[in-house]
C-alpha positions as CSV (number, residue, x, y, z in Angstrom):
1,X,-23.8,28.6,-7.7
2,X,-21.9,26.7,-4.9
3,X,-22.9,28.5,-1.8
4,X,-21.9,28.8,1.7
5,X,-25.5,27.6,2.8
6,X,-24.8,24.3,1.3
7,X,-21.4,23.9,2.8
8,X,-22.8,24.8,6.5
9,X,-26.0,22.9,5.7
10,X,-27.3,20.2,8.4
11,X,-26.8,17.4,6.2
12,X,-23.2,18.2,5.1
13,X,-22.3,19.0,8.9
14,X,-23.7,15.7,9.9
15,X,-21.8,13.6,7.3
16,X,-18.6,15.4,7.9
17,X,-19.0,15.2,11.7
18,X,-19.6,11.4,11.6
19,X,-16.5,11.1,9.3
20,X,-14.5,13.1,11.8
21,X,-15.8,10.9,14.4
22,X,-14.7,7.7,12.6
23,X,-11.2,8.8,11.8
24,X,-10.1,10.1,15.1
25,X,-8.7,8.1,17.9
26,X,-9.0,11.0,20.3
27,X,-12.7,10.8,20.8
28,X,-12.5,13.0,23.8
29,X,-11.2,15.8,21.7
30,X,-13.9,15.1,19.2
31,X,-16.6,15.0,21.7
32,X,-15.4,18.3,23.1
33,X,-15.4,19.9,19.5
34,X,-18.7,18.6,18.7
35,X,-20.3,20.2,21.7
36,X,-18.6,23.4,20.8
37,X,-19.5,23.6,17.4
38,X,-23.2,23.0,18.5
39,X,-22.8,25.8,20.9
40,X,-21.1,28.5,18.2
41,X,-22.2,27.2,14.8
42,X,-24.4,30.4,14.2
43,X,-21.4,32.5,15.4
44,X,-19.0,30.7,12.9
45,X,-21.5,31.2,10.1
46,X,-21.7,34.9,10.6
47,X,-17.9,35.2,10.8
48,X,-17.6,33.3,7.6
49,X,-20.5,35.4,5.9
50,X,-18.8,38.9,7.1
51,X,-15.5,37.7,5.9
52,X,-14.2,37.9,9.7
53,X,-13.5,34.4,10.0
54,X,-9.7,33.9,10.7
55,X,-8.3,30.5,10.8
56,X,-5.8,29.6,13.6
57,X,-2.0,29.5,12.7
58,X,-0.6,26.3,11.9
59,X,2.4,24.8,13.6
60,X,5.0,23.3,11.2
61,X,7.3,20.2,12.6
62,X,10.4,19.0,10.5
63,X,10.5,15.3,10.2
64,X,12.5,13.1,7.8
65,X,10.4,11.2,5.4
66,X,10.4,7.6,4.6
67,X,13.0,8.3,1.9
68,X,15.4,10.2,4.4
69,X,14.6,13.7,2.9
70,X,13.4,16.4,5.3
71,X,9.6,17.2,5.2
72,X,7.5,19.8,7.0
73,X,4.0,18.3,8.3
74,X,1.3,20.7,9.7
75,X,-1.0,20.6,12.6
76,X,-4.1,22.3,12.0
77,X,-6.7,23.4,14.5
78,X,-9.7,21.0,14.7
79,X,-12.2,23.8,13.8
80,X,-10.2,24.9,10.9
81,X,-9.8,21.2,9.6
82,X,-13.6,20.8,10.3
83,X,-14.4,23.7,7.9
84,X,-12.0,22.7,5.4
85,X,-13.8,19.3,5.4
86,X,-17.1,20.7,4.9
87,X,-15.7,22.8,1.8
88,X,-14.0,19.9,0.3
89,X,-17.1,17.8,0.6
90,X,-19.0,20.3,-1.6
91,X,-16.5,21.0,-3.9
92,X,-16.0,17.2,-4.7
93,X,-19.6,16.9,-5.6
94,X,-19.6,19.4,-8.0
95,X,-16.1,19.8,-9.5
96,X,-14.8,16.5,-9.5
97,X,-17.2,15.4,-12.3
98,X,-15.6,18.0,-14.6
99,X,-12.1,16.9,-14.1
100,X,-10.4,15.1,-17.2
101,X,-10.9,11.3,-17.3
102,X,-7.2,11.0,-17.5
103,X,-6.7,12.5,-13.9
104,X,-6.8,9.8,-11.3
105,X,-5.5,11.4,-8.0
106,X,-7.8,12.2,-4.9
107,X,-11.2,11.5,-6.6
108,X,-13.8,9.1,-5.5
109,X,-14.1,6.3,-8.0
110,X,-10.8,6.9,-9.0
111,X,-7.3,5.7,-8.1
112,X,-4.1,3.6,-9.0
113,X,-6.1,0.5,-10.1
114,X,-8.4,2.6,-12.6
115,X,-5.0,4.5,-13.6
116,X,-3.3,1.2,-14.5
117,X,-6.0,0.0,-16.5
118,X,-5.9,2.9,-18.6
119,X,-2.2,2.5,-18.8
120,X,-3.0,-1.0,-20.1
121,X,-5.3,0.2,-22.6
122,X,-2.7,2.4,-24.1
123,X,-0.1,-0.3,-24.3
124,X,-2.7,-2.8,-25.9
125,X,-2.9,-0.2,-28.5
126,X,0.7,-0.2,-29.2
127,X,1.9,2.7,-27.2
128,X,4.6,0.9,-25.4
129,X,7.1,3.9,-25.1
130,X,6.4,6.0,-22.0
131,X,7.6,9.7,-20.9
132,X,7.5,9.8,-17.2
133,X,7.2,13.5,-16.0
134,X,7.6,14.5,-12.3
135,X,6.8,18.2,-11.1
136,X,9.3,19.8,-9.0
137,X,8.0,20.6,-5.1
138,X,4.7,20.8,-6.7
139,X,2.4,21.7,-3.5
140,X,5.0,24.0,-2.4
141,X,5.5,25.6,-5.8
142,X,1.8,26.6,-6.7
143,X,1.3,30.2,-7.5
144,X,-1.8,31.2,-5.0
145,X,-2.8,34.2,-7.2
146,X,-3.0,32.0,-10.3
147,X,-5.1,29.2,-8.3
148,X,-7.4,31.7,-6.9
149,X,-8.2,32.8,-10.7
150,X,-8.7,29.2,-11.4
151,X,-11.2,29.1,-8.5
152,X,-12.9,32.2,-9.6
153,X,-14.0,30.4,-12.7
154,X,-16.0,27.6,-11.0
155,X,-19.1,29.4,-9.8
156,X,-18.2,29.6,-6.4
157,X,-20.0,32.0,-4.1
158,X,-17.7,35.0,-3.3
159,X,-17.7,34.2,0.4
160,X,-16.1,30.6,-0.4
161,X,-13.5,32.1,-2.5
162,X,-12.4,34.6,0.4
163,X,-12.5,31.8,3.1
164,X,-10.3,29.6,0.9
165,X,-8.0,32.6,0.2
166,X,-7.6,32.8,4.0
167,X,-6.8,29.0,4.2
168,X,-4.2,29.6,1.5
169,X,-2.6,32.4,3.3
170,X,-2.6,31.1,6.8
171,X,-0.1,32.1,9.5
172,X,2.6,29.5,10.0
173,X,4.6,29.1,13.1
174,X,7.9,27.4,12.4
175,X,11.2,27.2,14.6
176,X,10.0,29.9,16.9
177,X,9.0,32.5,14.4
178,X,5.6,33.1,12.5
179,X,5.0,34.2,9.1
180,X,2.3,34.2,6.5
181,X,2.4,31.7,3.9
182,X,1.7,33.3,0.3
183,X,2.9,30.4,-2.0
184,X,2.0,26.9,-2.4
185,X,-0.6,24.7,-0.8
186,X,-0.2,23.8,3.0
187,X,0.0,19.9,3.1
188,X,-2.4,18.8,6.0
189,X,-5.1,21.0,4.8
190,X,-8.2,18.7,3.7
191,X,-8.4,21.0,0.7
192,X,-5.2,20.7,-0.6
193,X,-5.9,17.6,-2.6
194,X,-8.7,19.0,-4.7
195,X,-6.8,22.4,-4.9
196,X,-3.7,20.6,-6.6
197,X,-6.2,18.7,-9.0
198,X,-8.0,22.4,-10.0
199,X,-4.6,24.0,-10.3
200,X,-3.6,21.5,-13.1
201,X,-7.2,21.0,-14.7
202,X,-6.3,23.2,-17.6
203,X,-3.1,21.3,-18.3
204,X,-5.4,18.2,-18.6
205,X,-7.7,20.0,-21.0
206,X,-4.8,21.1,-23.2
207,X,-3.6,17.4,-23.4
208,X,-6.8,16.3,-24.1
209,X,-7.3,18.9,-27.1
210,X,-4.1,17.6,-28.3
211,X,-5.3,13.9,-28.3
212,X,-2.1,13.0,-26.3
213,X,-2.7,9.6,-24.5
214,X,-1.7,10.1,-20.7
215,X,-2.5,9.7,-17.3
216,X,-1.9,12.3,-14.5
217,X,-1.9,11.3,-11.0
218,X,-1.2,14.5,-9.0
219,X,2.2,15.6,-10.0
220,X,3.0,12.6,-11.7
221,X,2.3,12.7,-15.5
222,X,2.9,9.6,-17.7
223,X,2.5,10.0,-21.7
224,X,2.3,6.9,-23.9
225,X,3.6,6.9,-27.6
226,X,4.6,4.5,-30.1
227,X,8.3,5.6,-30.3
228,X,10.7,7.9,-28.4
229,X,10.9,10.7,-30.7
230,X,7.3,11.4,-30.1
231,X,7.4,11.0,-26.2
232,X,10.5,13.6,-26.3
233,X,8.2,16.0,-28.4
234,X,5.3,15.9,-25.9
235,X,7.6,16.2,-22.8
236,X,9.2,19.4,-24.1
237,X,5.7,20.7,-25.0
238,X,4.4,19.9,-21.4
239,X,7.7,21.4,-19.8
240,X,7.3,24.6,-21.7
241,X,3.6,24.7,-20.8
242,X,4.1,24.2,-17.2
243,X,6.8,26.9,-17.0
244,X,5.0,29.5,-18.7
245,X,1.3,29.1,-17.9
246,X,1.7,27.5,-14.4
247,X,5.2,28.8,-13.2
248,X,6.1,25.2,-12.3
249,X,9.4,23.1,-13.1
250,X,9.8,19.6,-13.9
251,X,12.3,17.4,-11.7
252,X,14.7,16.3,-14.5
253,X,16.0,13.6,-11.9
254,X,12.5,11.9,-12.1
255,X,11.8,12.6,-15.8
256,X,12.8,9.9,-18.5
257,X,11.6,8.0,-21.6
258,X,11.7,4.2,-21.4
259,X,9.9,1.1,-22.3
260,X,6.6,0.4,-20.4
261,X,7.7,-3.1,-19.3
262,X,10.8,-1.6,-18.0
263,X,9.3,0.4,-15.3
264,X,6.5,0.8,-12.3
265,X,3.3,2.9,-12.3
266,X,2.1,3.9,-9.0
267,X,3.7,0.5,-7.3
268,X,2.3,-1.6,-10.4
269,X,4.0,-3.3,-13.3
270,X,3.0,-4.5,-16.7
271,X,4.2,-7.8,-18.1
272,X,3.6,-9.2,-21.5
273,X,2.8,-12.7,-22.0
274,X,0.9,-15.1,-24.6
275,X,-2.5,-14.2,-23.3
276,X,-1.9,-10.5,-23.6
277,X,-0.8,-7.6,-21.2
278,X,-0.9,-8.6,-17.6
279,X,-1.0,-6.0,-14.6
280,X,0.8,-7.2,-11.6
281,X,-0.5,-5.5,-8.5
282,X,1.5,-4.1,-5.7
283,X,0.9,-7.2,-3.4
284,X,-0.1,-9.7,-6.1
285,X,-3.6,-10.9,-6.5
286,X,-6.0,-10.0,-3.6
287,X,-7.3,-13.7,-3.6
288,X,-3.7,-14.2,-2.0
289,X,-3.6,-11.6,0.3
290,X,-7.2,-10.4,0.6
291,X,-6.8,-8.9,4.0
292,X,-3.5,-6.7,3.0
293,X,-4.0,-3.0,3.3
294,X,-2.8,-0.6,0.7
295,X,-0.9,1.2,3.5
296,X,1.2,-1.9,3.8
297,X,0.2,-2.8,7.4
298,X,-1.4,-6.1,8.1
299,X,-3.3,-6.5,11.3
300,X,-3.5,-10.0,13.0
301,X,-5.4,-10.0,16.2
302,X,-3.6,-7.4,18.4
303,X,-0.1,-7.5,16.1
304,X,0.8,-5.3,13.2
305,X,3.4,-5.9,10.4
306,X,4.9,-3.2,8.8
307,X,6.7,-4.1,5.4
308,X,7.2,-0.7,3.4
309,X,9.3,2.1,4.1
310,X,7.6,5.0,6.4
311,X,7.7,6.9,9.7
312,X,6.4,5.8,12.9
313,X,5.9,8.5,15.5
314,X,3.6,9.4,18.5
315,X,0.7,11.4,17.2
316,X,-1.4,12.9,20.1
317,X,-2.4,9.7,22.1
318,X,-1.8,7.0,19.5
319,X,0.6,5.8,16.8
320,X,0.9,7.2,13.2
321,X,2.4,5.3,10.4
322,X,3.0,7.5,7.5
323,X,4.4,6.8,3.8
324,X,3.9,8.1,0.5
325,X,0.8,6.2,0.0
326,X,-1.4,7.3,3.4
327,X,-1.5,7.8,6.7
328,X,-2.5,5.1,9.1
329,X,-3.4,5.6,12.8
330,X,-2.6,2.3,15.0
331,X,-4.9,2.2,17.9
332,X,-2.4,1.5,21.1
333,X,-5.1,0.3,23.3
334,X,-5.5,-2.7,21.2
335,X,-2.1,-3.4,19.9
336,X,0.5,-5.6,21.7
337,X,3.2,-6.1,19.0
338,X,4.6,-4.1,16.2
339,X,6.8,-6.0,13.7
340,X,8.9,-3.9,11.4
341,X,10.3,-5.2,8.3
342,X,11.6,-2.1,6.3
343,X,13.7,0.8,6.5
344,X,11.5,2.9,8.9
345,X,12.2,6.0,10.7
346,X,11.4,6.2,14.7
347,X,11.6,8.9,17.4
348,X,12.2,8.7,21.1
349,X,8.5,9.8,21.6
350,X,7.5,6.5,19.8
351,X,9.5,4.5,22.1
352,X,8.2,6.6,25.2
353,X,4.5,5.8,24.1
354,X,5.1,2.2,23.3
355,X,6.8,1.7,26.5
356,X,4.3,3.2,28.5
357,X,1.6,0.8,27.0
358,X,3.6,-2.2,27.1
359,X,3.8,-2.7,23.3
360,X,6.8,-5.0,22.0
361,X,8.5,-3.9,18.8
362,X,10.4,-6.4,16.5
363,X,12.8,-5.3,14.1
364,X,14.1,-7.2,11.2
365,X,17.0,-6.2,8.7
366,X,16.7,-5.8,4.9
367,X,17.5,-9.5,4.7
368,X,14.5,-10.4,6.7
369,X,16.5,-11.6,9.7
370,X,15.6,-10.5,13.1
371,X,18.0,-8.2,14.6
372,X,16.3,-6.8,17.9
373,X,13.3,-6.2,20.1
374,X,12.3,-3.5,22.2
375,X,10.9,-4.9,25.3
376,X,8.7,-2.6,27.5
377,X,10.3,-1.8,31.2
378,X,7.1,-3.1,32.9
379,X,8.1,-6.7,31.4
380,X,9.7,-8.3,34.5
381,X,10.9,-11.9,34.8
382,X,10.7,-13.9,38.1
383,X,14.2,-14.5,39.5
384,X,13.1,-17.8,41.1
385,X,12.1,-19.2,37.6
386,X,15.2,-18.0,36.1
387,X,17.4,-19.9,38.7
388,X,15.0,-23.0,38.3
389,X,16.0,-22.7,34.7
390,X,19.4,-22.3,34.9
391,X,19.7,-25.4,37.5
392,X,17.5,-27.8,34.8
393,X,20.3,-26.5,32.1
394,X,23.1,-27.2,34.4
395,X,21.7,-30.7,35.4
396,X,23.2,-32.9,32.6
397,X,20.5,-35.5,33.0
398,X,17.4,-33.2,33.2
399,X,18.7,-31.1,30.3
400,X,19.2,-34.2,28.0
401,X,15.9,-35.6,28.8
402,X,14.4,-32.1,27.5
403,X,16.5,-31.9,24.7
404,X,15.6,-35.6,23.5
405,X,12.0,-34.9,24.0
406,X,12.4,-32.1,21.8
407,X,14.5,-33.7,19.0
408,X,12.1,-36.9,19.2
409,X,9.2,-34.5,18.5
410,X,11.1,-32.5,15.7
411,X,11.9,-35.8,14.1
412,X,8.4,-37.1,14.2
413,X,6.9,-34.0,12.8
414,X,9.3,-33.9,9.9
415,X,8.6,-37.7,9.3
416,X,4.9,-36.9,9.4
417,X,5.1,-34.1,7.1
418,X,7.1,-36.3,4.4
419,X,4.3,-39.2,5.0
420,X,1.6,-36.5,4.1
421,X,3.2,-35.4,1.1
422,X,4.2,-39.0,-0.1
423,X,0.6,-39.6,0.1
424,X,-0.8,-36.7,-1.8
425,X,1.9,-36.6,-4.5
426,X,3.4,-40.3,-4.6
427,X,6.9,-38.7,-3.9
428,X,8.9,-42.0,-3.7
429,X,10.5,-41.1,-0.5
430,X,9.8,-44.1,1.5
431,X,13.2,-45.0,2.0
432,X,14.1,-41.5,3.3
433,X,11.5,-41.8,5.8
434,X,12.5,-45.0,7.0
435,X,16.0,-43.4,7.5
436,X,14.1,-41.1,10.0
437,X,12.9,-43.9,11.7
438,X,16.2,-45.2,12.6
439,X,17.5,-41.9,13.5
440,X,14.5,-41.7,16.1
441,X,15.6,-44.8,17.6
442,X,19.3,-43.6,17.9
443,X,17.8,-40.5,19.8
444,X,16.3,-42.7,22.5
445,X,19.8,-44.4,22.8
446,X,22.1,-41.6,23.0
447,X,23.1,-39.5,26.2
448,X,25.2,-37.2,24.8
449,X,24.1,-33.7,23.9
450,X,26.8,-33.5,21.1
451,X,25.3,-36.6,19.5
452,X,21.9,-35.3,19.7
453,X,23.0,-32.2,17.7
454,X,24.6,-34.5,14.9
455,X,21.5,-36.5,14.6
456,X,19.4,-33.5,14.4
457,X,21.9,-32.4,11.2
458,X,21.4,-36.1,9.7
459,X,17.7,-36.2,9.8
460,X,17.3,-32.3,8.5
461,X,19.7,-33.3,5.9
462,X,17.6,-36.1,4.7
463,X,14.4,-34.2,5.2
464,X,15.6,-31.4,3.0
465,X,16.7,-33.7,0.2
466,X,13.2,-34.5,-0.3
467,X,12.1,-30.9,-1.1
468,X,12.4,-31.5,-5.0
469,X,10.1,-34.5,-4.7
470,X,7.4,-32.5,-3.1
471,X,8.0,-29.3,-5.1
472,X,5.8,-29.3,-8.3
473,X,6.7,-26.0,-9.8
474,X,9.5,-26.3,-12.1
475,X,10.5,-22.5,-11.4
476,X,11.9,-23.5,-7.9
477,X,14.9,-26.0,-7.3
478,X,16.4,-26.8,-4.1
479,X,20.1,-27.6,-3.9
480,X,21.2,-27.5,-0.3
481,X,20.4,-25.6,2.9
482,X,22.1,-22.2,2.8
483,X,21.7,-19.6,5.4
484,X,23.7,-16.5,5.5
485,X,23.1,-15.5,2.9
486,X,20.3,-17.8,1.4
487,X,21.7,-18.6,-2.0
488,X,18.2,-19.5,-3.8
489,X,14.6,-18.8,-3.9
490,X,13.7,-21.9,-1.5
491,X,16.3,-21.0,0.9
492,X,14.9,-17.3,1.2
493,X,11.2,-18.8,1.8
494,X,12.9,-21.0,4.5
495,X,14.6,-18.2,6.3
496,X,11.9,-15.9,6.5
497,X,9.5,-18.4,7.5
498,X,11.6,-19.7,9.9
499,X,12.2,-15.9,11.3
500,X,8.2,-15.2,11.6
501,X,8.1,-18.8,13.7
502,X,11.1,-17.7,15.9
503,X,9.4,-14.2,16.5
504,X,5.8,-15.5,17.0
505,X,7.1,-18.2,19.7
506,X,9.3,-15.6,21.2
507,X,6.2,-13.3,21.7
508,X,4.4,-16.2,23.5
509,X,7.4,-16.9,25.7
510,X,7.4,-13.1,26.9
511,X,4.0,-13.7,28.1
512,X,5.0,-16.4,30.5
513,X,7.7,-16.4,33.4
514,X,10.4,-18.4,31.3
515,X,13.5,-16.5,30.3
516,X,13.8,-16.8,26.5
517,X,17.8,-16.8,26.8
518,X,18.0,-20.4,28.5
519,X,17.6,-23.2,25.7
520,X,17.9,-26.9,26.3
521,X,18.4,-28.5,23.0
522,X,20.7,-25.7,21.4
523,X,23.1,-24.1,23.3
524,X,22.6,-21.1,25.6
525,X,25.6,-18.9,24.6
526,X,25.8,-15.1,23.6
527,X,22.4,-15.2,21.7
528,X,19.7,-12.6,22.9
529,X,17.2,-15.3,22.3
530,X,17.5,-19.0,22.4
531,X,14.7,-21.1,23.8
532,X,12.4,-19.8,21.0
533,X,14.7,-21.6,18.6
534,X,14.3,-25.0,20.4
535,X,10.6,-24.7,20.3
536,X,10.4,-23.7,16.6
537,X,12.2,-26.9,15.3
538,X,9.0,-28.6,16.7
539,X,6.8,-26.9,14.6
540,X,8.9,-25.8,11.6
541,X,7.7,-29.1,9.3
542,X,4.0,-28.6,9.9
543,X,3.7,-24.5,9.8
544,X,6.6,-23.0,7.9
545,X,7.5,-25.7,5.5
546,X,3.7,-26.4,4.8
547,X,3.1,-22.8,3.9
548,X,6.4,-22.8,1.6
549,X,5.1,-25.8,-0.2
550,X,1.6,-24.3,-0.7
551,X,2.8,-20.9,-2.0
552,X,4.9,-22.8,-4.7
553,X,2.8,-25.3,-5.7
554,X,-0.4,-23.5,-6.0
555,X,1.7,-20.7,-8.0
556,X,0.9,-18.3,-5.4
557,X,4.6,-17.0,-5.3
558,X,6.7,-16.2,-8.5
559,X,10.5,-17.0,-8.6
560,X,11.1,-13.8,-10.8
561,X,8.7,-11.2,-9.6
562,X,8.9,-11.7,-5.7
563,X,12.6,-12.1,-5.0
564,X,15.6,-9.8,-5.3
565,X,19.5,-10.3,-5.1
566,X,21.3,-8.4,-2.3
567,X,24.9,-8.7,-1.7
568,X,25.1,-12.1,-3.2
569,X,22.0,-13.5,-1.3
570,X,18.4,-14.0,-2.5
571,X,15.7,-12.7,-0.6
572,X,12.0,-11.9,-0.7
573,X,11.1,-8.6,-1.8
574,X,8.2,-6.6,-0.4
575,X,5.5,-8.1,-2.4
576,X,7.1,-11.5,-1.6
577,X,6.9,-10.7,2.3
578,X,3.5,-9.5,2.1
579,X,2.2,-12.7,0.6
580,X,4.5,-14.9,2.9
581,X,3.1,-13.1,6.0
582,X,-0.4,-13.2,5.0
583,X,-0.2,-17.1,4.4
584,X,1.8,-17.8,7.6
585,X,-0.9,-16.2,9.9
586,X,-3.6,-17.9,8.2
587,X,-1.7,-21.3,9.1
588,X,-1.1,-20.1,12.5
589,X,-5.0,-19.8,12.8
590,X,-5.6,-23.1,11.0
591,X,-7.5,-25.7,13.3
592,X,-6.1,-29.0,13.8
593,X,-6.7,-32.1,16.1
594,X,-4.7,-32.0,19.5
595,X,-5.7,-34.8,21.8
596,X,-9.5,-35.4,22.0
597,X,-10.0,-31.5,21.0
598,X,-9.5,-29.2,18.0
599,X,-7.5,-26.1,18.1
600,X,-5.4,-23.6,16.3
601,X,-1.6,-23.9,16.0
602,X,-1.6,-20.5,17.8
603,X,-3.1,-22.2,21.0
604,X,-1.1,-25.3,20.4
605,X,2.3,-23.1,20.6
606,X,1.0,-21.5,23.6
607,X,0.1,-24.5,25.5
608,X,3.5,-26.0,24.5
609,X,5.3,-23.3,26.1
610,X,3.2,-23.5,29.3
611,X,3.7,-27.3,29.2
612,X,7.4,-26.7,29.2
613,X,7.3,-24.1,31.9
614,X,5.2,-26.4,34.1
615,X,7.8,-29.1,33.6
616,X,10.9,-27.1,34.8
617,X,9.2,-25.4,37.6
618,X,7.7,-28.9,39.1
619,X,10.3,-31.3,37.8
620,X,7.7,-33.1,35.5
621,X,8.7,-34.9,32.4
622,X,8.2,-32.8,29.3
623,X,6.6,-34.4,26.3
624,X,6.9,-32.4,23.3
625,X,4.2,-31.8,20.6
626,X,3.8,-34.8,18.2
627,X,1.9,-33.9,15.1
628,X,-0.6,-37.0,14.5
């Protein structure tokens, strides 16, 4: 029998306390609770044994979730959360092993990967039709009386049953009123995961007895058959069984019968090829993006990238990102930049927090284009430096000298890139390299700013005409440069890569005294940011373009799987962005020779910005970076 002694035992308390410490960012509150528990553990035990323990009321807050739907989230007392975790760990130990092998949610050693592998096995046996069933408002619709009856059959000590019942019927505070919850499982209580599986365990047993091929992931049930008639029959059987024996309804909007190759399973997709059935993971293969987290947050140094939809909000003293996969806490003390590439909901409390902690927030639209940046109030620019930048901009001779140096470096780096790939692939582009040589000489001779921009356009045109000679993957074909919108996969890659580089350089400029609005090669007009565009052109060929060629030629990115069409344009989808971001930051960290030393491109870019700053402030000649 599962006893209260084991739940409150020293070993269990120690393990759960350590886990609580690892997962909380409010270490002070944790240490205070640890001291409290040590001083009151015997009293707490007596309360539980005498059935006098009363959980504190739970505060509910209404938020809009990542899909725009309203959702209630709960805030539990730390003591109640700890007691719930103590029970959860012991229940998992004894009850999880009794669950059906076709149940995959919220269990150690099980998860989405194992579920999709089971699906693959079913499909390989010829079951290519899937009936997808979603239970309507599952957690809120669970019948507590029936759940307690199921718990009573699990050899639990009576004290545990009574304690669980109190957590099920907890008092709830919402919109200035208090009521007792008497239906459904409170999401936010650690026990909710295992209780949700216990409630549907008899459904799993029934499907196992009938030898139905299925997988269940919480309230998502997928059944696999060889024809639609059989799938329909199974769906009706499950629908009736849920309504009669579990008092649950299915969600007709999310219930369907389709071919397994026309849908996704838990974010994964199946493809059929000559070698058999292939599982395409949520973010492609781990060997390409081995640092990418399942929560869709990539941490690079002190910078986070958020690609999937979700909610960003303040949670006590840190930032909480939440979506349908999980909750992730972002430590504010070590975070400097947040990059948001998805439809993410943000509230004013979040901005108050990032402002107080000097965290920059960059926002991109669904077309992967940069649309805005939140800069904390504490970021200040020197008016003296701004005046100096403007005076250099207004001085025709000084401006043209900086612009010429930038364009010479850009042309040189484009040419160096072509030479590298010509040596590697024998691309037959020597004539085009010579043409850029001629353009470089014209840069030296011209003293008109508009002529520099014309030369830049000519050089880039020749450079882009070499792409098809360099690209060795037949899935990709480059016609011409198109920007808004990008008309093909390669243009989509170029635009997204350039956006990442613009953003990276902007971040480094904001660390200096330079004003990002003042550019020298490109005009400083109504754009919010311009100087980063000047500097990015120097580094695009050796960072962005090399990442693109590597992704395509190594077949790390797929022309069909990783792109989507939106309003006549071709854009990287979520998986594609994940792959590109990962490879981009690997490249930024690459070490190369710079002068007589070796350093990363990240440091070279930083050095380049300070070099330009020093040139402007001290009237020194600016010599832009050339890739040797």
